N, C-alpha and C positions, 0 to 999 in steps of 0.2 A: 504494500500500500504506500503510495507516495506521501511525502511529508506535506504539511500545509504550505510551506514555502515553495516546494516543487509544484504543487497544484496551482498556486497563485501565479507562478512564473509561466506555467503552461497556458493558463487562461489569458494572461496578458499577451503572450505571443500570438495566440489566436486572434485577439482583439487587434493587435498591430497589423495583422495580415489582411484585414478587411478595409478596403478603401472607403466604404460608406461610414464605418465607425471612425475612421481618421477624419473624414469631413465633418462629422458631428463632434469630434473631439471627445469621444466617449472614453472614460477612464475606468479601469477595473480597480475598485477600491479594496475588495476582498474576495477571496474564493477559497472554499474548503469543501470537504466531502458533502455534496448535496445542497450547496448554497453558494450564492454569489451576490455581490453588490457592485453596481456600476453607477457612475454619475456623469453628468454633462452640464456644462455652464450654459446659461441662456445667451442666445444671440438673436438679434432682430430678424436676421434672415431665416430663422427657424419658426417664425410666427405666421399665423394666419391673419385674415383681414381685420380682426378685432384686437390683435396684439397678444393673443394667447399662444402657447406652444401648439403647433399644428398637431392634430389628432393622429396623423400618420407617424409623427415622431414619438408621440405617446405610445403607440403600438410598437414602434421599432425598439424603444427602450425596454418595454415589457418582454417582447420576443427575444431580444438580445440577452437580457439578464436571465431569463428562463433557460435559454439555450446554454449559457455558460454554467448555470447550476447543474443542468443535466450532464453536460460534458465532464464535470468533475467526477461523475460516477460511471458514465457510459462511453466516454470518448466522443468522437465526432457524431453529431446529431443533425437532423433536419426537422423543421416544424411540419407537421401534417395538418395541424389545426391550431388556431389560437383565437381567443376572445378577449375583448377589452371592455371594461366598464368605466366610462368617464364619469366621475363623481362631482367634479367642479372644474371651473376653468383652470388650466395649467398655467399659472402665473407665478414666476419666482426668479431668483437670481441663479438658481442651480436646481437640478433635478436628480433625485436619487431613486434607483430601482433596486429593490431587495427581493430576490427570488429564492425559492427553495423547492427541492424535489418533494412531491407529495407521495408518489408511488413509483419506484423504479421498476423496470422490467427488462427482459431480454429483447422484446420486440417493440416496446413503447415505454416512454417515460412521461408521467404526468407531473406538471409543475404549477406553481402559483407565484404571483408577484404582486407587490404593492409599489406604487410610484408616488413619491412625495415631491412637492415643490418646497424649496427652502428659500426663505427671505429673512435676513437679519438673524440667522441661526435657528429660526423657528420652522419646523417641518409641518406641512399640511398634506394630508392624503388627498391626491387628485384623481387617482385611477387604480383599479385592480385588474388583474388579468390571469388567465390560465393558458397553458399550452400543452399540446400533446406532441411529443417529439419521437422520432424514429431513429435509433442508432444505425449508422451507415459504416461500411468498411472504409478504412482510411486510404 
């Protein structure tokens, strides 16, 4: 079993390999067996017409965090389904997605995530989501 430091390094390497994640400036804050936390700073070019974080990016953060949580247990995965529940406008200086594996398996991994907007150090829950991921050969 890999050490927590090895797991974090592996997930950070995966994150660096994705051009979209680089464009978003997604940071892997933590990763350990069955869980991952990522964050992203707000930029105006990520907003929609009313100035909130675009719902597509809300979904992307949830999908990414869930994929990283699953990868800590299953290796490379692809999403076969994901759902997002937007609870309030995503307005903040920074966004944090915390994901965990709910049920690992050989053919599918079920995960859940909460997305928080952070302003002046205060976190507000803005969305939740779930993903169903399929392990794939490397």
